[in-house]
C-alpha positions as CSV (number, residue, x, y, z in Angstrom):
1,F,0.0,0.0,0.0
2,F,1.1,3.6,-0.7
3,Y,-0.1,5.9,2.1
4,F,-0.1,9.6,2.4
5,S,-2.1,12.1,4.4
6,W,-3.0,15.8,4.0
7,L,-5.5,18.3,5.3
8,Y,-8.7,18.3,3.2
9,Y,-10.9,21.4,2.9
10,N,-14.5,20.3,3.1
11,I,-17.0,22.9,1.9
12,M,-20.2,22.6,4.1
13,N,-23.7,23.9,3.6
14,S,-24.7,27.1,1.8
15,F,-22.7,29.3,4.2
16,H,-19.5,27.8,2.5
17,E,-18.0,27.2,5.9
18,V,-14.6,25.6,5.5
19,S,-13.6,22.9,7.9
20,L,-10.4,21.0,8.1
21,V,-10.7,17.2,8.2
22,F,-7.7,14.9,8.5
23,M,-7.8,12.5,5.5
24,S,-5.7,9.5,4.7
25,A,-5.4,8.2,1.2
26,Q,-4.2,4.8,0.0
27,F,-3.8,3.0,-3.2
28,R,-4.4,-0.7,-3.2
29,K,-4.5,-3.4,-5.8
30,A,-7.9,-3.6,-7.4
31,V,-9.9,-6.8,-6.9
32,R,-12.8,-8.3,-8.9
33,S,-15.3,-6.8,-6.4
34,D,-14.1,-3.3,-7.4
35,L,-15.1,-3.8,-11.0
36,A,-18.6,-2.3,-10.7
37,F,-17.1,0.8,-9.1
38,I,-14.4,1.2,-11.8
39,L,-17.0,0.7,-14.6
40,R,-19.4,3.3,-13.0
41,L,-16.6,5.8,-12.6
42,D,-15.3,5.3,-16.1
43,K,-18.8,5.9,-17.5
44,E,-19.4,8.9,-15.3
45,I,-16.1,10.6,-16.2
46,F,-15.6,9.6,-19.8
47,G,-19.1,8.7,-21.0
48,A,-20.2,12.2,-21.8
49,Y,-17.3,12.5,-24.3
50,G,-17.7,9.0,-25.8
51,G,-14.4,8.0,-24.2
52,D,-15.6,5.4,-21.8
53,E,-14.2,2.0,-22.5
54,D,-16.2,-1.2,-23.3
55,P,-16.7,-2.8,-19.8
56,L,-15.2,-6.1,-21.2
57,V,-11.9,-4.2,-21.9
58,I,-11.6,-3.0,-18.3
59,E,-12.5,-6.5,-17.0
60,E,-9.8,-8.0,-19.3
61,R,-7.2,-5.5,-18.1
62,L,-7.9,-6.6,-14.5
63,E,-7.6,-10.2,-15.6
64,V,-4.4,-10.0,-17.7
65,F,-2.4,-7.5,-15.6
66,P,-3.9,-7.2,-12.0
67,E,-0.7,-5.5,-10.8
68,G,-1.5,-2.6,-13.1
69,C,-5.0,-2.0,-11.6
70,V,-5.3,0.0,-8.5
71,V,-8.0,1.7,-6.5
72,M,-7.6,4.9,-4.5
73,E,-9.4,5.1,-1.2
74,L,-9.9,8.0,1.2
75,S,-10.3,7.4,4.9
76,S,-11.5,9.7,7.7
77,D,-12.9,8.9,11.1
78,G,-13.0,5.2,10.4
79,N,-14.9,5.6,7.1
80,T,-13.3,4.5,3.9
81,Q,-14.5,5.5,0.4
82,R,-13.2,4.5,-3.0
83,V,-12.6,7.7,-5.0
84,G,-10.5,6.7,-8.1
85,Y,-8.7,4.1,-10.0
86,I,-5.9,3.5,-12.4
87,T,-5.6,0.7,-15.0
88,C,-2.7,0.1,-17.2
89,E,-0.8,-2.5,-19.2
90,K,2.7,-3.1,-20.5
91,W,3.6,-2.3,-24.2
92,V,6.6,-2.9,-26.3
93,R,7.0,0.8,-27.1
94,M,5.2,4.1,-26.4
95,R,2.3,4.7,-28.8
96,E,-1.1,6.3,-28.9
97,P,-3.6,4.2,-26.9
98,M,-6.7,3.0,-28.8
99,L,-10.1,3.0,-27.2
100,D,-11.6,-0.5,-26.6
101,E,-8.3,-2.3,-27.5
102,S,-8.2,-5.7,-25.9
103,P,-5.4,-6.0,-23.4
104,K,-5.3,-9.7,-24.2
105,E,-3.8,-8.6,-27.5
106,S,-1.8,-5.5,-26.5
107,H,-0.4,-6.4,-23.0
108,Q,3.2,-7.7,-23.1
109,P,3.8,-9.3,-19.7
110,S,7.5,-10.0,-20.4
111,E,8.2,-6.3,-21.1
112,P,10.1,-4.4,-18.3
113,R,8.2,-1.6,-16.6
114,F,8.4,1.6,-18.6
115,R,10.4,4.2,-16.8
116,N,10.6,7.7,-18.2
117,P,11.8,10.5,-15.9
118,S,9.7,13.1,-17.6
119,C,6.5,11.0,-17.2
120,R,7.4,10.5,-13.5
121,M,7.7,14.2,-13.1
122,V,4.3,14.8,-14.8
123,I,2.7,12.2,-12.5
124,S,4.2,13.7,-9.4
125,V,2.9,17.2,-10.3
126,L,-0.5,15.7,-11.1
127,F,-0.8,14.0,-7.7
128,E,0.4,17.1,-5.9
129,T,-2.1,19.3,-7.8
130,I,-5.2,17.1,-7.2
131,L,-4.3,16.2,-3.7
């Protein structure tokens, strides 16, 4: 698990009162029971733009590369809620991803993990910005 904590500003009621709540976030390996949540979130986020994936593709990704599927959870006062997910697969080389491409055909399990310092920097900035 990857843990980190921060102060979360929670806007409450119409008076826009700001309260500080201690939150803890963790990423954990996705499991089959997370699939409905992942599919709902994919549809909710990308569906309006026609960019949501075929549910079978996401299910296949979880099947062929479970290490590349994680769920983000937030915890506060003993309550835990799933708030995000990441799915990925290994490719031979960098290329433009295709919507609804079967990971059974595109995933290359023998490939080393892709490490690109510039991508790592972008991901770090992204997480710092949203969290």
